[in-house]
C-alpha positions, 0 to 999 in steps of 0.5 A, a space after each residue: 755196338 752201342 748206340 747214342 741212346 744207350 750211351 746216354 742212358 748209361 751216363 744218366 744212370 751211372 751216377 744215380 747207381 753210384 750214389 745209391 751204392 755209396 749210400 748203402 756202404 756209408 749207412 752200414 759204416 756209420 750205423 753203430 752195432 747193437 753190442 749191448 741189449 740191457 734186456 738180454 744182459 739182465 735176463 728180463 723181458 721188455 714188459 718187465 716191471 721195475 721190481 723184476 728189473 731190480 731183483 735181476 740186477 741184484 742177483 747178477 751183481 752179486 754173482 758177477 762182482 769182481 771181489 766174489 767172482 774170479 773169472 777174468 771177464 767178471 769185471 766187464 760183465 759187472 760193468 755191463 750189468 751196472 750199465 744195463 740197470 742204469 738204462 732200464 731203471 730210468 724210465 726216460 732212458 728205457 723209452 728212448 731205448 725202446 724207440 730208438 734201439 741201443 744208445 751208447 755214450 756217443 749218442 744223446 737221448 732222443 736222437 734216432 740211429 736210423 734218421 739219416 737227416 735232421 732239420 737245419 736247426 738240429 744240423 749243428 750241435 754240440 755233442 758232449 761225446 766229442 770231449 766226453 770220457 767213459 762213464 765207467 770209471 776204474 773199478 779200483 776207484 769206486 771204493 774211494 768215492 765219497 758222498 755228502 752224508 758219508 763225508 760228514 758222518 764218517 770221514 770228518 770224525 775219522 780225520 781226528 784219528 788219521 789224515 785224508 788225502 781227497 782228489 776232486 775230479 770231473 768227467 770233463 777234465 783233461 788235467 785229471 787224466 794227466 795226474 791219474 798215474 801219479 795219484 794211483 802210485 801215491 795211493 798205493 804207497 800211502 794207503 797201507 801206512 794209514 792215510 785215508 783216500 777219497 774221491 769226489 766227483 764235482 758232477 755227481 757231488 756238487 754239494 760235497 764239492 762246495 763244502 770242501 771249497 773245491 770249485 775247479 778240477 782237479 783239486 787235491 785236499 788234505 783233511 786233518 782234525 776237521 780242517 781242510 788244506 789244499 795242495 798247490 804244488 806240482 802233482 808228484 808222488 814225493 810232493 804228495 807225501 811231503 804234503 801229508 807229512 806237513 798236515 800232521 802236528 809237528 810235536 807228535 814225536 820227540 827226538 830222544 838221545 842219551 841226554 833227554 831220554 830219562 826226562 822223557 820217561 819220567 813225565 809219565 806221572 805228569 802227562 798220565 800216559 805210557 812212553 813208546 820209544 822207536 829205535 831205527 837207523 833212519 835219520 828222519 822219523 818214518 811216516 808210518 811212525 808219525 801216523 801211528 803217533 797221530 792216531 794214539 796221541 791221546 793215550 801214548 807219548 812217542 819218542 824216536 831214537 836214531 840208531 846211527 847218531 853217535 849221541 845214542 850209544 848209552 841208550 842203545 847199550 843200556 837197553 841192548 838194542 839190536 841195530 839190524 831191525 827197528 825195535 819199539 820199547 814201551 814204558 809205564 810206571 817203571 822207567 828202568 824196564 820196558 813192559 813190552 817189546 816188539 822187533 820186526 824188520 818189516 814193521 807194518 801198521 797193523 802190527 804197531 796198532 795192535 802193539 799200541 792198543 794192548 798198552 794204552 794205559 798205565 798199570 794204575 792210571 789217574 782218572 783225569 776226564 770222563 772219557 778215560 773213566 768210560 774206557 777204563 771202567 765201562 758200563 756192565 752189558 752182560 753178566 759174563 762181562 763184569 768189570 770192577 774198578 778199584 779206585 784209590 782216592 788220594 792226594 798230591 802231596 809227597 806224604 801220599 807217595 809211598 801209599 800210591 806206589 804200594 797201590 801200583 805194586 798191588 795192581 801189578 801183581 793182581 792183574 785180572 781181566 775183570 779188575 781195573 785199577 785207577 786213582 784220583 786226586 781228591 782235590 781235583 775230582 771233589 764231586 766224585 769223591 763226595 759221592 763215593 765217600 759222603 760221610 767220611 773225611 778225606 784226610 787219608 787215602 781210601 780204596 773204593 771198589 765199584 761197578 758201573 750200571 748205566 751211562 747216566 752214572 749209576 754205580 754199585 760200590 763199597 769202600 774198603 774199611 780202615 783206609 789205605 796206607 800201603 801196608 801188608 795188612 792193607 794189601 791183605 784186606 784189599 785182596 781178601 775183599 776182591 776175592 769175596 767180590 768175584 765169588 759173591 757180586 752182591 758184595 757191592 751193597 751201596 748205590 749212587 749216581 756219580 757226577 761227570 768228572 772234571 777234565 783236568 787236561 783241558 787247556 785254559 781258554 787263552 790257549 784254546 783261543 790262541 790255537 784257534 787264532 793260529 789256525 785262522 792266521 794259517 788259513 788266511 795266509 794260505 788263501 792270500 798266498 795262492 789268491 783263492 778269493 772264493 774260498 777266503 770270502 767267508 773268513 774275510 767277511 767275518 773279520 770285517 764284520 767283527 771290526 765293523 761291530 767293534 768300531 761301531 760300538 766305539 763310535 756310538 759310545 763316543 757320540 752318546 749323551 753323557 747322561 746315558 753312559 755315566 751315572 747321575 750324581 745324587 742331588 744334595 739333600 737340602 733343597 731350596 724350600 721355595 722351589 715351586 710346585 711345577 718343578 716338582 711335578 716335572 721331576 716326577 714326570 721325569 721319573 715316570 718315564 720308562 727306565 733304561 735297561 740297566 737301572 731303575 729310578 727311585 725318588 725319595 719322598 721329601 717335603 718338596 716331592 710329596 705332593 707331586 708324587 702322592 697327593 696330586 698323582 695322576 689318576 690311574 698312576 701308582 707310586 710304590 714306596 719303600 720304607 727304609 732307614 739310614 742304616 738299611 738304605 744301601 742294602 734295601 735299595 739294591 734289593 728293592 731295585 732287583 725285585 721291581 726291575 721287571 715292572 719298571 717298564 710300566 709308565 703308570 708305576 713310580 718308585 720312591 722311598 721313604 726315610 723313616 728316620 726323618 719321618 717316623 710318625 708318617 707310617 703310624 699316622 697312615 695306618 691309623 687313618 685307614 678306612 674302618 672298612 679295611 682290615 684293622 686287626 692286622 695293623 695293631 701289631 704295626 702300630 705297637 712296633 716302631 720298626 717299619 724297615 722293609 714295608 712297601 706301600 702301593 699308593 694310589 693318590 687319586 683314589 686314596 687307597 694303598 696296598 701294604 707289603 710286610 717284610 719276610 723274616 727268615 726263620 718264621 712260618 712263611 704264612 706269617 711272613 708276608 700277608 700278601 704273598 703265597 708259598 709258591 716260588 718267586 721268579 728270578 729277576 734281572 740285575 738292576 741298579 737304582 739311585 739314592 735320594 733324587 735318582 740313586 742307582 744301586 746294583 743288585 747283588 745275591 746275598 746268602 746270609 740268613 737274617 735274624 729277627 728281633 733286632 731293633 736296627 737290623 744290619 744290611 745282611 738281615 734286611 736283604 731277605 725282608 724283600 725276598 717275596 716282593 716280586 710275587 707281591 708286585 705281580 699280584 698288584 698288577 693283577 689287582 688281587 691285593 687287599 686295599 686300605 682306604 684313607 680319607 686323606 693323606 697324612 703330611 710329612 711335616 706333622 704327621 701326628 695331626 689329623 689334618 691332611 693335604 687336600 688333593 
């Protein structure tokens, strides 16, 4: 019988025993089992290096890859191998595993499984595993994962050949799991048709997601021709299929019936493409056919015929179409008979692509761009892969049609793998024709045989003698030379470099601009409709920036001074003789200001301005004076402004002109009064001649010396053309304009006529070349390397023949 003391002891020990028992059970239940040991999975020791771990991972991954190993557990084993390598390849994760044991996805790094208690601050924390989804994705989705570099190098260029459907997902996304079944069904349906599939993980590819403009998950994006479009409807397979169809251009496939089929087939000559007709009983164009048309739209024209329509009975009867299976007919130059036919109940993409690839070009296509030339006549790579291009240079008129048709017939009957036949229009590809026929007139068609040797355009070629008119004799001669070429490749004796072909099919600028504007409007409408302001921000910023620049320019022009926007009118030639010297000095100071960017100010030397612009010119300032006549005034001023424009920003330079018709004695007087120390022999010829048109003087009024520029006469020895210029090429100058008389402005233009020397009154074409080397002379003037001619005093304009001078 139990005493009170034993009863009390049992009462005290039972709660403790029960607590210990419950704690043991709880520890066994809560403690996770070590199901995955990465060291055992990879077969390496705990002291293995990263090189050994990586080598073991590669060997096991190659062995257990699901595509190579048919074992039922291969996929699970491959996931374990990848998971083990993910832990051991990261030093932090490996250290955590060595210290705390196995860590599954439900335990954050750094937390021990054996620690039963934690500090109060760590007792309440948000464990990401509460809403965390397994990191091991479906293995079928791994091949669709996109990366930033792969997207820009592969996917974007490939989007011009096929559309892409891209899903943006995340590991923290409930809605992504909800749409996953529909997405898989859509992939299974659209991928065999040729639609590209991609998956972007926002967590691991944040940069790519930002480039796509996907800021939330899930998002579905369509990519065509480098342009991205977001899917905004309910995620249903039918909606996704229709979304892909809407991404494609609407004019890919033309509906054909009895009324328009002949016009469709006859357009091969204009568009330079074969024509492909698909006959099927479905009233709507199949998506597979649209995708094929999109991939080969640069080579083939596609048409669709509904066999069930009553308007196509004549077409079906003419080509004897079997109504029980889809049929494809391909036409080239002959619109009455197809060159190839394919018929199959289950039309597959691979079959259609192979059919179209083998018939991408006409029998004799016209070279309309460089890309077509590169594909038809590739560069020689190996001796056994020679490709000879037989090129007909012809015209577009109707008179050339018989010869062109005979060339097509010859190409059809002489098909060979090493021969490619083509033709060009001489008027459309003049640089190419001039390179192949440099010394022959293109009045009649000509056949040239060529072989490309390099991507830079080097070719070996030979032209067929006697031209081409399509006669039997021409055909026999061409056939004989082709046979000789195949026996002896050295038959091509000429060598040249071909220029790049003109793109005859390129749309004009206004059409390109309209297409770009249409795409921009669609994108803006899509953004406004779905209120996707974050994606619309770059476009809106661009629009408002353009509007700000436009209206800002208008406002600036509206409030600018009239003198800045309108050219000043020339002042009257006759000025008041009583004008004070201070007025003249102020006008000279005005002309010495740095000119604006679009013109050069040139002042005429008259009785009023002569003193201020020369005699009393400030120390260190130089006046560059052009000597001209009434007949050569406009042409010389234009050329003079062009040559001195780049030097007009120097405040110590002033620019003037002297009319030799008004002051014909000033130049001889100046040359006679030159200092004897200067060169005198060079002035004897100038004193004998009375034509000083085109001479330029750099006058230093303070130190009383000048530098002389003599005009260039085209046709003479360059050494005798100008005494102060060398033979090096002068630099091109900016366009400018200068004002005549007080401030005459003249626009610079490039004339290409060659002047003749010896005329007493030169024309504007002749005087244009007199200042050809003035720019180089101005550079030497700034360097201080020009010879200087000193004078004791400056002659006056009123009586230049007298010996007296105006004192400075």
